[in-house]
PDBQT receptor file of N, H, CA, C and O in Angstrom, charges set to zero:
ATOM      1  N   MET A   1      15.309  -6.348  18.687  1.00  0.00    +0.000 N 
ATOM      2  CA  MET A   1      14.621  -5.972  17.464  1.00  0.00    +0.000 C 
ATOM      3  C   MET A   1      13.118  -5.952  17.722  1.00  0.00    +0.000 C 
ATOM      4  O   MET A   1      12.572  -6.862  18.346  1.00  0.00    +0.000 OA
ATOM      5  N   THR A   2      12.470  -4.924  17.242  1.00  0.00    +0.000 N 
ATOM      6  H   THR A   2      12.914  -4.185  16.734  1.00  0.00    +0.000 HD
ATOM      7  CA  THR A   2      11.042  -4.776  17.467  1.00  0.00    +0.000 C 
ATOM      8  C   THR A   2      10.241  -5.190  16.236  1.00  0.00    +0.000 C 
ATOM      9  O   THR A   2      10.739  -5.149  15.110  1.00  0.00    +0.000 OA
ATOM     10  N   ASP A   3       9.007  -5.582  16.467  1.00  0.00    +0.000 N 
ATOM     11  H   ASP A   3       8.603  -5.615  17.381  1.00  0.00    +0.000 HD
ATOM     12  CA  ASP A   3       8.120  -5.943  15.365  1.00  0.00    +0.000 C 
ATOM     13  C   ASP A   3       7.407  -4.731  14.789  1.00  0.00    +0.000 C 
ATOM     14  O   ASP A   3       6.714  -4.850  13.778  1.00  0.00    +0.000 OA
ATOM     15  N   THR A   4       7.563  -3.563  15.412  1.00  0.00    +0.000 N 
ATOM     16  H   THR A   4       8.126  -3.466  16.233  1.00  0.00    +0.000 HD
ATOM     17  CA  THR A   4       6.896  -2.349  14.940  1.00  0.00    +0.000 C 
ATOM     18  C   THR A   4       7.614  -1.805  13.716  1.00  0.00    +0.000 C 
ATOM     19  O   THR A   4       8.824  -1.578  13.745  1.00  0.00    +0.000 OA
ATOM     20  N   VAL A   5       6.858  -1.594  12.634  1.00  0.00    +0.000 N 
ATOM     21  H   VAL A   5       5.875  -1.778  12.611  1.00  0.00    +0.000 HD
ATOM     22  CA  VAL A   5       7.451  -1.039  11.411  1.00  0.00    +0.000 C 
ATOM     23  C   VAL A   5       7.020   0.404  11.182  1.00  0.00    +0.000 C 
ATOM     24  O   VAL A   5       7.678   1.137  10.444  1.00  0.00    +0.000 OA
ATOM     25  N   LEU A   6       5.907   0.822  11.816  1.00  0.00    +0.000 N 
ATOM     26  H   LEU A   6       5.373   0.227  12.416  1.00  0.00    +0.000 HD
ATOM     27  CA  LEU A   6       5.436   2.191  11.670  1.00  0.00    +0.000 C 
ATOM     28  C   LEU A   6       4.681   2.582  12.932  1.00  0.00    +0.000 C 
ATOM     29  O   LEU A   6       3.810   1.850  13.401  1.00  0.00    +0.000 OA
ATOM     30  N   HIS A   7       5.028   3.748  13.475  1.00  0.00    +0.000 N 
ATOM     31  H   HIS A   7       5.736   4.343  13.093  1.00  0.00    +0.000 HD
ATOM     32  CA  HIS A   7       4.340   4.213  14.690  1.00  0.00    +0.000 C 
ATOM     33  C   HIS A   7       4.070   5.707  14.589  1.00  0.00    +0.000 C 
ATOM     34  O   HIS A   7       4.988   6.506  14.408  1.00  0.00    +0.000 OA
ATOM     35  N   PHE A   8       2.798   6.072  14.710  1.00  0.00    +0.000 N 
ATOM     36  H   PHE A   8       2.052   5.423  14.857  1.00  0.00    +0.000 HD
ATOM     37  CA  PHE A   8       2.376   7.466  14.787  1.00  0.00    +0.000 C 
ATOM     38  C   PHE A   8       2.125   7.766  16.259  1.00  0.00    +0.000 C 
ATOM     39  O   PHE A   8       1.285   7.126  16.891  1.00  0.00    +0.000 OA
ATOM     40  N   ASP A   9       2.850   8.735  16.805  1.00  0.00    +0.000 N 
ATOM     41  H   ASP A   9       3.533   9.255  16.291  1.00  0.00    +0.000 HD
ATOM     42  CA  ASP A   9       2.721   9.104  18.211  1.00  0.00    +0.000 C 
ATOM     43  C   ASP A   9       2.086  10.488  18.300  1.00  0.00    +0.000 C 
ATOM     44  O   ASP A   9       2.778  11.503  18.205  1.00  0.00    +0.000 OA
ATOM     45  N   HIS A  10       0.769  10.525  18.482  1.00  0.00    +0.000 N 
ATOM     46  H   HIS A  10       0.208   9.701  18.559  1.00  0.00    +0.000 HD
ATOM     47  CA  HIS A  10       0.001  11.773  18.581  1.00  0.00    +0.000 C 
ATOM     48  C   HIS A  10       0.306  12.718  17.422  1.00  0.00    +0.000 C 
ATOM     49  O   HIS A  10       0.560  13.902  17.643  1.00  0.00    +0.000 OA
ATOM     50  N   VAL A  11       0.283  12.214  16.204  1.00  0.00    +0.000 N 
ATOM     51  H   VAL A  11       0.076  11.252  16.025  1.00  0.00    +0.000 HD
ATOM     52  CA  VAL A  11       0.607  12.998  15.009  1.00  0.00    +0.000 C 
ATOM     53  C   VAL A  11      -0.587  13.853  14.590  1.00  0.00    +0.000 C 
ATOM     54  O   VAL A  11      -1.691  13.349  14.387  1.00  0.00    +0.000 OA
ATOM     55  N   ALA A  12      -0.343  15.154  14.468  1.00  0.00    +0.000 N 
ATOM     56  H   ALA A  12       0.554  15.564  14.633  1.00  0.00    +0.000 HD
ATOM     57  CA  ALA A  12      -1.323  16.091  13.930  1.00  0.00    +0.000 C 
ATOM     58  C   ALA A  12      -0.612  16.883  12.837  1.00  0.00    +0.000 C 
ATOM     59  O   ALA A  12       0.581  17.168  12.938  1.00  0.00    +0.000 OA
ATOM     60  N   ILE A  13      -1.358  17.232  11.794  1.00  0.00    +0.000 N 
ATOM     61  H   ILE A  13      -2.327  17.000  11.712  1.00  0.00    +0.000 HD
ATOM     62  CA  ILE A  13      -0.763  17.963  10.677  1.00  0.00    +0.000 C 
ATOM     63  C   ILE A  13      -1.629  19.176  10.359  1.00  0.00    +0.000 C 
ATOM     64  O   ILE A  13      -2.842  19.068  10.179  1.00  0.00    +0.000 OA
ATOM     65  N   GLU A  14      -0.975  20.329  10.296  1.00  0.00    +0.000 N 
ATOM     66  H   GLU A  14       0.010  20.417  10.443  1.00  0.00    +0.000 HD
ATOM     67  CA  GLU A  14      -1.625  21.573   9.909  1.00  0.00    +0.000 C 
ATOM     68  C   GLU A  14      -0.950  22.087   8.647  1.00  0.00    +0.000 C 
ATOM     69  O   GLU A  14       0.278  22.118   8.560  1.00  0.00    +0.000 OA
ATOM     70  N   LEU A  15      -1.743  22.484   7.682  1.00  0.00    +0.000 N 
ATOM     71  H   LEU A  15      -2.740  22.459   7.752  1.00  0.00    +0.000 HD
ATOM     72  CA  LEU A  15      -1.231  23.046   6.433  1.00  0.00    +0.000 C 
ATOM     73  C   LEU A  15      -2.028  24.304   6.111  1.00  0.00    +0.000 C 
ATOM     74  O   LEU A  15      -3.259  24.276   6.110  1.00  0.00    +0.000 OA
ATOM     75  N   GLY A  16      -1.345  25.389   5.841  1.00  0.00    +0.000 N 
ATOM     76  H   GLY A  16      -0.346  25.412   5.841  1.00  0.00    +0.000 HD
ATOM     77  CA  GLY A  16      -2.027  26.629   5.499  1.00  0.00    +0.000 C 
ATOM     78  C   GLY A  16      -2.944  27.137   6.593  1.00  0.00    +0.000 C 
ATOM     79  O   GLY A  16      -3.973  27.750   6.309  1.00  0.00    +0.000 OA
ATOM     80  N   GLY A  17      -2.581  26.887   7.845  1.00  0.00    +0.000 N 
ATOM     81  H   GLY A  17      -1.745  26.389   8.076  1.00  0.00    +0.000 HD
ATOM     82  CA  GLY A  17      -3.402  27.344   8.962  1.00  0.00    +0.000 C 
ATOM     83  C   GLY A  17      -4.625  26.485   9.242  1.00  0.00    +0.000 C 
ATOM     84  O   GLY A  17      -5.421  26.814  10.121  1.00  0.00    +0.000 OA
ATOM     85  N   ARG A  18      -4.786  25.391   8.510  1.00  0.00    +0.000 N 
ATOM     86  H   ARG A  18      -4.140  25.124   7.795  1.00  0.00    +0.000 HD
ATOM     87  CA  ARG A  18      -5.915  24.477   8.721  1.00  0.00    +0.000 C 
ATOM     88  C   ARG A  18      -5.421  23.155   9.277  1.00  0.00    +0.000 C 
ATOM     89  O   ARG A  18      -4.374  22.650   8.873  1.00  0.00    +0.000 OA
ATOM     90  N   GLN A  19      -6.184  22.598  10.211  1.00  0.00    +0.000 N 
ATOM     91  H   GLN A  19      -7.035  23.008  10.540  1.00  0.00    +0.000 HD
ATOM     92  CA  GLN A  19      -5.831  21.285  10.736  1.00  0.00    +0.000 C 
ATOM     93  C   GLN A  19      -6.318  20.233   9.745  1.00  0.00    +0.000 C 
ATOM     94  O   GLN A  19      -7.520  20.031   9.571  1.00  0.00    +0.000 OA
ATOM     95  N   ILE A  20      -5.359  19.564   9.099  1.00  0.00    +0.000 N 
ATOM     96  H   ILE A  20      -4.383  19.728   9.241  1.00  0.00    +0.000 HD
ATOM     97  CA  ILE A  20      -5.663  18.565   8.083  1.00  0.00    +0.000 C 
ATOM     98  C   ILE A  20      -5.846  17.190   8.726  1.00  0.00    +0.000 C 
ATOM     99  O   ILE A  20      -6.665  16.387   8.279  1.00  0.00    +0.000 OA
ATOM    100  N   LEU A  21      -5.080  16.938   9.767  1.00  0.00    +0.000 N 
ATOM    101  H   LEU A  21      -4.414  17.591  10.129  1.00  0.00    +0.000 HD
ATOM    102  CA  LEU A  21      -5.124  15.638  10.431  1.00  0.00    +0.000 C 
ATOM    103  C   LEU A  21      -5.142  15.850  11.934  1.00  0.00    +0.000 C 
ATOM    104  O   LEU A  21      -4.220  16.437  12.500  1.00  0.00    +0.000 OA
ATOM    105  N   SER A  22      -6.207  15.364  12.582  1.00  0.00    +0.000 N 
ATOM    106  H   SER A  22      -6.956  14.887  12.122  1.00  0.00    +0.000 HD
ATOM    107  CA  SER A  22      -6.299  15.432  14.037  1.00  0.00    +0.000 C 
ATOM    108  C   SER A  22      -5.314  14.438  14.632  1.00  0.00    +0.000 C 
ATOM    109  O   SER A  22      -4.869  13.523  13.938  1.00  0.00    +0.000 OA
ATOM    110  N   PRO A  23      -4.964  14.598  15.903  1.00  0.00    +0.000 N 
ATOM    111  CA  PRO A  23      -3.979  13.682  16.492  1.00  0.00    +0.000 C 
ATOM    112  C   PRO A  23      -4.312  12.205  16.259  1.00  0.00    +0.000 C 
ATOM    113  O   PRO A  23      -5.415  11.737  16.538  1.00  0.00    +0.000 OA
ATOM    114  N   VAL A  24      -3.313  11.496  15.735  1.00  0.00    +0.000 N 
ATOM    115  H   VAL A  24      -2.416  11.876  15.508  1.00  0.00    +0.000 HD
ATOM    116  CA  VAL A  24      -3.447  10.073  15.409  1.00  0.00    +0.000 C 
ATOM    117  C   VAL A  24      -2.429   9.288  16.222  1.00  0.00    +0.000 C 
ATOM    118  O   VAL A  24      -1.262   9.669  16.316  1.00  0.00    +0.000 OA
ATOM    119  N   GLU A  25      -2.880   8.202  16.800  1.00  0.00    +0.000 N 
ATOM    120  H   GLU A  25      -3.828   7.892  16.723  1.00  0.00    +0.000 HD
ATOM    121  CA  GLU A  25      -2.024   7.260  17.517  1.00  0.00    +0.000 C 
ATOM    122  C   GLU A  25      -2.207   5.920  16.813  1.00  0.00    +0.000 C 
ATOM    123  O   GLU A  25      -3.303   5.360  16.831  1.00  0.00    +0.000 OA
ATOM    124  N   LEU A  26      -1.149   5.396  16.193  1.00  0.00    +0.000 N 
ATOM    125  H   LEU A  26      -0.258   5.851  16.178  1.00  0.00    +0.000 HD
ATOM    126  CA  LEU A  26      -1.265   4.171  15.405  1.00  0.00    +0.000 C 
ATOM    127  C   LEU A  26       0.050   3.419  15.431  1.00  0.00    +0.000 C 
ATOM    128  O   LEU A  26       1.118   4.014  15.284  1.00  0.00    +0.000 OA
ATOM    129  N   THR A  27      -0.027   2.122  15.615  1.00  0.00    +0.000 N 
ATOM    130  H   THR A  27      -0.894   1.639  15.734  1.00  0.00    +0.000 HD
ATOM    131  CA  THR A  27       1.150   1.260  15.545  1.00  0.00    +0.000 C 
ATOM    132  C   THR A  27       0.865   0.135  14.555  1.00  0.00    +0.000 C 
ATOM    133  O   THR A  27      -0.151  -0.554  14.652  1.00  0.00    +0.000 OA
ATOM    134  N   VAL A  28       1.776  -0.037  13.605  1.00  0.00    +0.000 N 
ATOM    135  H   VAL A  28       2.601   0.523  13.527  1.00  0.00    +0.000 HD
ATOM    136  CA  VAL A  28       1.659  -1.117  12.626  1.00  0.00    +0.000 C 
ATOM    137  C   VAL A  28       2.838  -2.057  12.842  1.00  0.00    +0.000 C 
ATOM    138  O   VAL A  28       3.996  -1.638  12.826  1.00  0.00    +0.000 OA
ATOM    139  N   LYS A  29       2.529  -3.318  13.040  1.00  0.00    +0.000 N 
ATOM    140  H   LYS A  29       1.589  -3.659  13.052  1.00  0.00    +0.000 HD
ATOM    141  CA  LYS A  29       3.578  -4.314  13.272  1.00  0.00    +0.000 C 
ATOM    142  C   LYS A  29       3.841  -5.128  12.017  1.00  0.00    +0.000 C 
ATOM    143  O   LYS A  29       2.993  -5.217  11.129  1.00  0.00    +0.000 OA
ATOM    144  N   ARG A  30       5.004  -5.708  11.956  1.00  0.00    +0.000 N 
ATOM    145  H   ARG A  30       5.693  -5.636  12.678  1.00  0.00    +0.000 HD
ATOM    146  CA  ARG A  30       5.400  -6.532  10.818  1.00  0.00    +0.000 C 
ATOM    147  C   ARG A  30       4.341  -7.604  10.549  1.00  0.00    +0.000 C 
ATOM    148  O   ARG A  30       3.894  -8.296  11.463  1.00  0.00    +0.000 OA
ATOM    149  N   GLY A  31       3.950  -7.726   9.282  1.00  0.00    +0.000 N 
ATOM    150  H   GLY A  31       4.313  -7.164   8.539  1.00  0.00    +0.000 HD
ATOM    151  CA  GLY A  31       2.985  -8.740   8.874  1.00  0.00    +0.000 C 
ATOM    152  C   GLY A  31       1.536  -8.288   8.942  1.00  0.00    +0.000 C 
ATOM    153  O   GLY A  31       0.657  -8.986   8.437  1.00  0.00    +0.000 OA
ATOM    154  N   GLU A  32       1.260  -7.125   9.560  1.00  0.00    +0.000 N 
ATOM    155  H   GLU A  32       1.974  -6.558   9.970  1.00  0.00    +0.000 HD
ATOM    156  CA  GLU A  32      -0.107  -6.642   9.637  1.00  0.00    +0.000 C 
ATOM    157  C   GLU A  32      -0.529  -6.016   8.307  1.00  0.00    +0.000 C 
ATOM    158  O   GLU A  32       0.290  -5.461   7.575  1.00  0.00    +0.000 OA
ATOM    159  N   PHE A  33      -1.800  -6.118   8.020  1.00  0.00    +0.000 N 
ATOM    160  H   PHE A  33      -2.465  -6.570   8.615  1.00  0.00    +0.000 HD
ATOM    161  CA  PHE A  33      -2.399  -5.504   6.837  1.00  0.00    +0.000 C 
ATOM    162  C   PHE A  33      -3.275  -4.372   7.338  1.00  0.00    +0.000 C 
ATOM    163  O   PHE A  33      -4.191  -4.595   8.129  1.00  0.00    +0.000 OA
ATOM    164  N   VAL A  34      -3.000  -3.160   6.882  1.00  0.00    +0.000 N 
ATOM    165  H   VAL A  34      -2.256  -2.979   6.239  1.00  0.00    +0.000 HD
ATOM    166  CA  VAL A  34      -3.739  -1.991   7.352  1.00  0.00    +0.000 C 
ATOM    167  C   VAL A  34      -4.427  -1.315   6.186  1.00  0.00    +0.000 C 
ATOM    168  O   VAL A  34      -3.844  -1.151   5.115  1.00  0.00    +0.000 OA
ATOM    169  N   CYS A  35      -5.666  -0.927   6.403  1.00  0.00    +0.000 N 
ATOM    170  H   CYS A  35      -6.140  -1.061   7.273  1.00  0.00    +0.000 HD
ATOM    171  CA  CYS A  35      -6.463  -0.241   5.390  1.00  0.00    +0.000 C 
ATOM    172  C   CYS A  35      -6.874   1.119   5.952  1.00  0.00    +0.000 C 
ATOM    173  O   CYS A  35      -7.323   1.208   7.095  1.00  0.00    +0.000 OA
ATOM    174  N   VAL A  36      -6.722   2.172   5.158  1.00  0.00    +0.000 N 
ATOM    175  H   VAL A  36      -6.357   2.100   4.230  1.00  0.00    +0.000 HD
ATOM    176  CA  VAL A  36      -7.133   3.507   5.575  1.00  0.00    +0.000 C 
ATOM    177  C   VAL A  36      -8.358   3.881   4.753  1.00  0.00    +0.000 C 
ATOM    178  O   VAL A  36      -8.287   4.007   3.531  1.00  0.00    +0.000 OA
ATOM    179  N   ILE A  37      -9.493   4.058   5.446  1.00  0.00    +0.000 N 
ATOM    180  H   ILE A  37      -9.551   3.955   6.440  1.00  0.00    +0.000 HD
ATOM    181  CA  ILE A  37     -10.728   4.387   4.744  1.00  0.00    +0.000 C 
ATOM    182  C   ILE A  37     -11.377   5.608   5.392  1.00  0.00    +0.000 C 
ATOM    183  O   ILE A  37     -11.130   5.917   6.558  1.00  0.00    +0.000 OA
ATOM    184  N   GLY A  38     -12.196   6.283   4.627  1.00  0.00    +0.000 N 
ATOM    185  H   GLY A  38     -12.397   6.033   3.680  1.00  0.00    +0.000 HD
ATOM    186  CA  GLY A  38     -12.921   7.441   5.132  1.00  0.00    +0.000 C 
ATOM    187  C   GLY A  38     -13.403   8.289   3.981  1.00  0.00    +0.000 C 
ATOM    188  O   GLY A  38     -13.042   8.055   2.827  1.00  0.00    +0.000 OA
ATOM    189  N   PRO A  39     -14.227   9.284   4.301  1.00  0.00    +0.000 N 
ATOM    190  CA  PRO A  39     -14.775  10.130   3.246  1.00  0.00    +0.000 C 
ATOM    191  C   PRO A  39     -13.720  11.045   2.632  1.00  0.00    +0.000 C 
ATOM    192  O   PRO A  39     -12.639  11.235   3.190  1.00  0.00    +0.000 OA
ATOM    193  N   SER A  40     -14.048  11.596   1.496  1.00  0.00    +0.000 N 
ATOM    194  H   SER A  40     -14.926  11.442   1.043  1.00  0.00    +0.000 HD
ATOM    195  CA  SER A  40     -13.163  12.524   0.806  1.00  0.00    +0.000 C 
ATOM    196  C   SER A  40     -12.824  13.704   1.722  1.00  0.00    +0.000 C 
ATOM    197  O   SER A  40     -13.703  14.283   2.359  1.00  0.00    +0.000 OA
ATOM    198  N   GLY A  41     -11.540  14.046   1.776  1.00  0.00    +0.000 N 
ATOM    199  H   GLY A  41     -10.826  13.575   1.258  1.00  0.00    +0.000 HD
ATOM    200  CA  GLY A  41     -11.110  15.197   2.550  1.00  0.00    +0.000 C 
ATOM    201  C   GLY A  41     -10.864  14.948   4.022  1.00  0.00    +0.000 C 
ATOM    202  O   GLY A  41     -10.659  15.903   4.772  1.00  0.00    +0.000 OA
ATOM    203  N   CYS A  42     -10.878  13.687   4.468  1.00  0.00    +0.000 N 
ATOM    204  H   CYS A  42     -11.045  12.912   3.859  1.00  0.00    +0.000 HD
ATOM    205  CA  CYS A  42     -10.705  13.415   5.899  1.00  0.00    +0.000 C 
ATOM    206  C   CYS A  42      -9.241  13.263   6.306  1.00  0.00    +0.000 C 
ATOM    207  O   CYS A  42      -8.954  13.170   7.500  1.00  0.00    +0.000 OA
ATOM    208  N   GLY A  43      -8.290  13.234   5.341  1.00  0.00    +0.000 N 
ATOM    209  H   GLY A  43      -8.523  13.310   4.371  1.00  0.00    +0.000 HD
ATOM    210  CA  GLY A  43      -6.877  13.172   5.680  1.00  0.00    +0.000 C 
ATOM    211  C   GLY A  43      -6.182  11.861   5.358  1.00  0.00    +0.000 C 
ATOM    212  O   GLY A  43      -5.061  11.638   5.815  1.00  0.00    +0.000 OA
ATOM    213  N   LYS A  44      -6.811  10.990   4.586  1.00  0.00    +0.000 N 
ATOM    214  H   LYS A  44      -7.722  11.171   4.215  1.00  0.00    +0.000 HD
ATOM    215  CA  LYS A  44      -6.205   9.688   4.259  1.00  0.00    +0.000 C 
ATOM    216  C   LYS A  44      -4.874   9.850   3.537  1.00  0.00    +0.000 C 
ATOM    217  O   LYS A  44      -3.875   9.243   3.923  1.00  0.00    +0.000 OA
ATOM    218  N   THR A  45      -4.862  10.666   2.495  1.00  0.00    +0.000 N 
ATOM    219  H   THR A  45      -5.673  11.159   2.182  1.00  0.00    +0.000 HD
ATOM    220  CA  THR A  45      -3.639  10.863   1.719  1.00  0.00    +0.000 C 
ATOM    221  C   THR A  45      -2.573  11.560   2.550  1.00  0.00    +0.000 C 
ATOM    222  O   THR A  45      -1.391  11.230   2.447  1.00  0.00    +0.000 OA
ATOM    223  N   THR A  46      -2.977  12.511   3.365  1.00  0.00    +0.000 N 
ATOM    224  H   THR A  46      -3.937  12.779   3.449  1.00  0.00    +0.000 HD
ATOM    225  CA  THR A  46      -2.024  13.212   4.242  1.00  0.00    +0.000 C 
ATOM    226  C   THR A  46      -1.392  12.230   5.229  1.00  0.00    +0.000 C 
ATOM    227  O   THR A  46      -0.192  12.304   5.495  1.00  0.00    +0.000 OA
ATOM    228  N   LEU A  47      -2.188  11.320   5.768  1.00  0.00    +0.000 N 
ATOM    229  H   LEU A  47      -3.163  11.261   5.552  1.00  0.00    +0.000 HD
ATOM    230  CA  LEU A  47      -1.666  10.291   6.668  1.00  0.00    +0.000 C 
ATOM    231  C   LEU A  47      -0.614   9.433   5.964  1.00  0.00    +0.000 C 
ATOM    232  O   LEU A  47       0.445   9.156   6.525  1.00  0.00    +0.000 OA
ATOM    233  N   LEU A  48      -0.912   9.017   4.737  1.00  0.00    +0.000 N 
ATOM    234  H   LEU A  48      -1.773   9.242   4.281  1.00  0.00    +0.000 HD
ATOM    235  CA  LEU A  48       0.024   8.187   3.976  1.00  0.00    +0.000 C 
ATOM    236  C   LEU A  48       1.284   8.971   3.599  1.00  0.00    +0.000 C 
ATOM    237  O   LEU A  48       2.387   8.424   3.605  1.00  0.00    +0.000 OA
ATOM    238  N   ARG A  49       1.113  10.255   3.272  1.00  0.00    +0.000 N 
ATOM    239  H   ARG A  49       0.217  10.699   3.267  1.00  0.00    +0.000 HD
ATOM    240  CA  ARG A  49       2.278  11.092   2.954  1.00  0.00    +0.000 C 
ATOM    241  C   ARG A  49       3.169  11.262   4.184  1.00  0.00    +0.000 C 
ATOM    242  O   ARG A  49       4.393  11.300   4.059  1.00  0.00    +0.000 OA
ATOM    243  N   ALA A  50       2.570  11.362   5.362  1.00  0.00    +0.000 N 
ATOM    244  H   ALA A  50       1.576  11.331   5.463  1.00  0.00    +0.000 HD
ATOM    245  CA  ALA A  50       3.349  11.454   6.600  1.00  0.00    +0.000 C 
ATOM    246  C   ALA A  50       4.074  10.134   6.860  1.00  0.00    +0.000 C 
ATOM    247  O   ALA A  50       5.225  10.135   7.298  1.00  0.00    +0.000 OA
ATOM    248  N   ALA A  51       3.413   9.018   6.595  1.00  0.00    +0.000 N 
ATOM    249  H   ALA A  51       2.478   9.017   6.240  1.00  0.00    +0.000 HD
ATOM    250  CA  ALA A  51       4.033   7.702   6.785  1.00  0.00    +0.000 C 
ATOM    251  C   ALA A  51       5.248   7.538   5.877  1.00  0.00    +0.000 C 
ATOM    252  O   ALA A  51       6.242   6.921   6.263  1.00  0.00    +0.000 OA
ATOM    253  N   ALA A  52       5.162   8.096   4.661  1.00  0.00    +0.000 N 
ATOM    254  H   ALA A  52       4.355   8.596   4.347  1.00  0.00    +0.000 HD
ATOM    255  CA  ALA A  52       6.263   7.987   3.697  1.00  0.00    +0.000 C 
ATOM    256  C   ALA A  52       7.366   9.015   3.953  1.00  0.00    +0.000 C 
ATOM    257  O   ALA A  52       8.448   8.919   3.373  1.00  0.00    +0.000 OA
ATOM    258  N   GLY A  53       7.098   9.997   4.817  1.00  0.00    +0.000 N 
ATOM    259  H   GLY A  53       6.220  10.075   5.287  1.00  0.00    +0.000 HD
ATOM    260  CA  GLY A  53       8.099  11.021   5.110  1.00  0.00    +0.000 C 
ATOM    261  C   GLY A  53       8.023  12.227   4.191  1.00  0.00    +0.000 C 
ATOM    262  O   GLY A  53       8.926  13.063   4.202  1.00  0.00    +0.000 OA
ATOM    263  N   PHE A  54       6.964  12.338   3.395  1.00  0.00    +0.000 N 
ATOM    264  H   PHE A  54       6.230  11.659   3.386  1.00  0.00    +0.000 HD
ATOM    265  CA  PHE A  54       6.816  13.462   2.472  1.00  0.00    +0.000 C 
ATOM    266  C   PHE A  54       6.264  14.704   3.168  1.00  0.00    +0.000 C 
ATOM    267  O   PHE A  54       6.490  15.822   2.705  1.00  0.00    +0.000 OA
ATOM    268  N   VAL A  55       5.543  14.519   4.277  1.00  0.00    +0.000 N 
ATOM    269  H   VAL A  55       5.360  13.611   4.653  1.00  0.00    +0.000 HD
ATOM    270  CA  VAL A  55       4.967  15.621   5.047  1.00  0.00    +0.000 C 
ATOM    271  C   VAL A  55       5.403  15.445   6.493  1.00  0.00    +0.000 C 
ATOM    272  O   VAL A  55       5.265  14.365   7.067  1.00  0.00    +0.000 OA
ATOM    273  N   ALA A  56       5.927  16.508   7.073  1.00  0.00    +0.000 N 
ATOM    274  H   ALA A  56       6.040  17.386   6.606  1.00  0.00    +0.000 HD
ATOM    275  CA  ALA A  56       6.340  16.458   8.487  1.00  0.00    +0.000 C 
ATOM    276  C   ALA A  56       5.143  16.797   9.378  1.00  0.00    +0.000 C 
ATOM    277  O   ALA A  56       4.371  17.700   9.055  1.00  0.00    +0.000 OA
ATOM    278  N   PRO A  57       4.985  16.092  10.479  1.00  0.00    +0.000 N 
ATOM    279  CA  PRO A  57       3.880  16.408  11.386  1.00  0.00    +0.000 C 
ATOM    280  C   PRO A  57       4.093  17.767  12.065  1.00  0.00    +0.000 C 
ATOM    281  O   PRO A  57       5.224  18.157  12.353  1.00  0.00    +0.000 OA
ATOM    282  N   SER A  58       2.997  18.473  12.311  1.00  0.00    +0.000 N 
ATOM    283  H   SER A  58       2.078  18.156  12.077  1.00  0.00    +0.000 HD
ATOM    284  CA  SER A  58       3.051  19.721  13.071  1.00  0.00    +0.000 C 
ATOM    285  C   SER A  58       3.231  19.415  14.549  1.00  0.00    +0.000 C 
ATOM    286  O   SER A  58       3.865  20.178  15.278  1.00  0.00    +0.000 OA
ATOM    287  N   HIS A  59       2.668  18.290  14.986  1.00  0.00    +0.000 N 
ATOM    288  H   HIS A  59       2.153  17.671  14.394  1.00  0.00    +0.000 HD
ATOM    289  CA  HIS A  59       2.777  17.834  16.369  1.00  0.00    +0.000 C 
ATOM    290  C   HIS A  59       2.988  16.326  16.356  1.00  0.00    +0.000 C 
ATOM    291  O   HIS A  59       2.533  15.638  15.442  1.00  0.00    +0.000 OA
ATOM    292  N   GLY A  60       3.667  15.819  17.357  1.00  0.00    +0.000 N 
ATOM    293  H   GLY A  60       4.036  16.378  18.100  1.00  0.00    +0.000 HD
ATOM    294  CA  GLY A  60       3.896  14.386  17.458  1.00  0.00    +0.000 C 
ATOM    295  C   GLY A  60       5.052  13.923  16.589  1.00  0.00    +0.000 C 
ATOM    296  O   GLY A  60       5.825  14.732  16.076  1.00  0.00    +0.000 OA
ATOM    297  N   SER A  61       5.157  12.606  16.431  1.00  0.00    +0.000 N 
ATOM    298  H   SER A  61       4.529  11.949  16.847  1.00  0.00    +0.000 HD
ATOM    299  CA  SER A  61       6.258  12.055  15.648  1.00  0.00    +0.000 C 
ATOM    300  C   SER A  61       5.827  10.786  14.919  1.00  0.00    +0.000 C 
ATOM    301  O   SER A  61       4.910  10.078  15.333  1.00  0.00    +0.000 OA
ATOM    302  N   VAL A  62       6.529  10.533  13.819  1.00  0.00    +0.000 N 
ATOM    303  H   VAL A  62       7.275  11.108  13.483  1.00  0.00    +0.000 HD
ATOM    304  CA  VAL A  62       6.332   9.311  13.036  1.00  0.00    +0.000 C 
ATOM    305  C   VAL A  62       7.642   8.542  13.085  1.00  0.00    +0.000 C 
ATOM    306  O   VAL A  62       8.697   9.082  12.751  1.00  0.00    +0.000 OA
ATOM    307  N   ARG A  63       7.577   7.278  13.501  1.00  0.00    +0.000 N 
ATOM    308  H   ARG A  63       6.720   6.839  13.772  1.00  0.00    +0.000 HD
ATOM    309  CA  ARG A  63       8.775   6.432  13.516  1.00  0.00    +0.000 C 
ATOM    310  C   ARG A  63       8.572   5.302  12.536  1.00  0.00    +0.000 C 
ATOM    311  O   ARG A  63       7.552   4.613  12.559  1.00  0.00    +0.000 OA
ATOM    312  N   ARG A  64       9.553   5.120  11.676  1.00  0.00    +0.000 N 
ATOM    313  H   ARG A  64      10.382   5.680  11.657  1.00  0.00    +0.000 HD
ATOM    314  CA  ARG A  64       9.529   4.041  10.697  1.00  0.00    +0.000 C 
ATOM    315  C   ARG A  64      10.628   3.043  11.036  1.00  0.00    +0.000 C 
ATOM    316  O   ARG A  64      11.793   3.420  11.162  1.00  0.00    +0.000 OA
ATOM    317  N   LYS A  65      10.269   1.794  11.183  1.00  0.00    +0.000 N 
ATOM    318  H   LYS A  65       9.322   1.488  11.080  1.00  0.00    +0.000 HD
ATOM    319  CA  LYS A  65      11.230   0.727  11.509  1.00  0.00    +0.000 C 
ATOM    320  C   LYS A  65      12.107   1.116  12.687  1.00  0.00    +0.000 C 
ATOM    321  O   LYS A  65      13.305   0.832  12.699  1.00  0.00    +0.000 OA
ATOM    322  N   GLY A  66      11.500   1.774  13.689  1.00  0.00    +0.000 N 
ATOM    323  H   GLY A  66      10.527   2.004  13.679  1.00  0.00    +0.000 HD
ATOM    324  CA  GLY A  66      12.219   2.140  14.904  1.00  0.00    +0.000 C 
ATOM    325  C   GLY A  66      12.994   3.430  14.835  1.00  0.00    +0.000 C 
ATOM    326  O   GLY A  66      13.472   3.906  15.864  1.00  0.00    +0.000 OA
ATOM    327  N   ALA A  67      13.139   4.018  13.658  1.00  0.00    +0.000 N 
ATOM    328  H   ALA A  67      12.750   3.631  12.822  1.00  0.00    +0.000 HD
ATOM    329  CA  ALA A  67      13.893   5.286  13.515  1.00  0.00    +0.000 C 
ATOM    330  C   ALA A  67      12.910   6.454  13.454  1.00  0.00    +0.000 C 
ATOM    331  O   ALA A  67      11.767   6.299  13.022  1.00  0.00    +0.000 OA
ATOM    332  N   ALA A  68      13.371   7.616  13.891  1.00  0.00    +0.000 N 
ATOM    333  H   ALA A  68      14.299   7.742  14.241  1.00  0.00    +0.000 HD
ATOM    334  CA  ALA A  68      12.514   8.817  13.854  1.00  0.00    +0.000 C 
ATOM    335  C   ALA A  68      12.486   9.403  12.455  1.00  0.00    +0.000 C 
ATOM    336  O   ALA A  68      11.823  10.414  12.222  1.00  0.00    +0.000 OA
TER     337      ALA A  68
């Protein structure tokens, strides 16, 4: 059993021909507290939507609790 609950493996997201999220590499382990901050329009909500499975990455993969 792994302690990783969320892993972004070179995730990039393009919508409408625009790159919304540049490649992201992120691992969140059980018990960690993570904060996503940045200016308006930088992709915070898109990152969270990808984490929840609402948006599929154009490149890379998102694994939640070890599953793809």
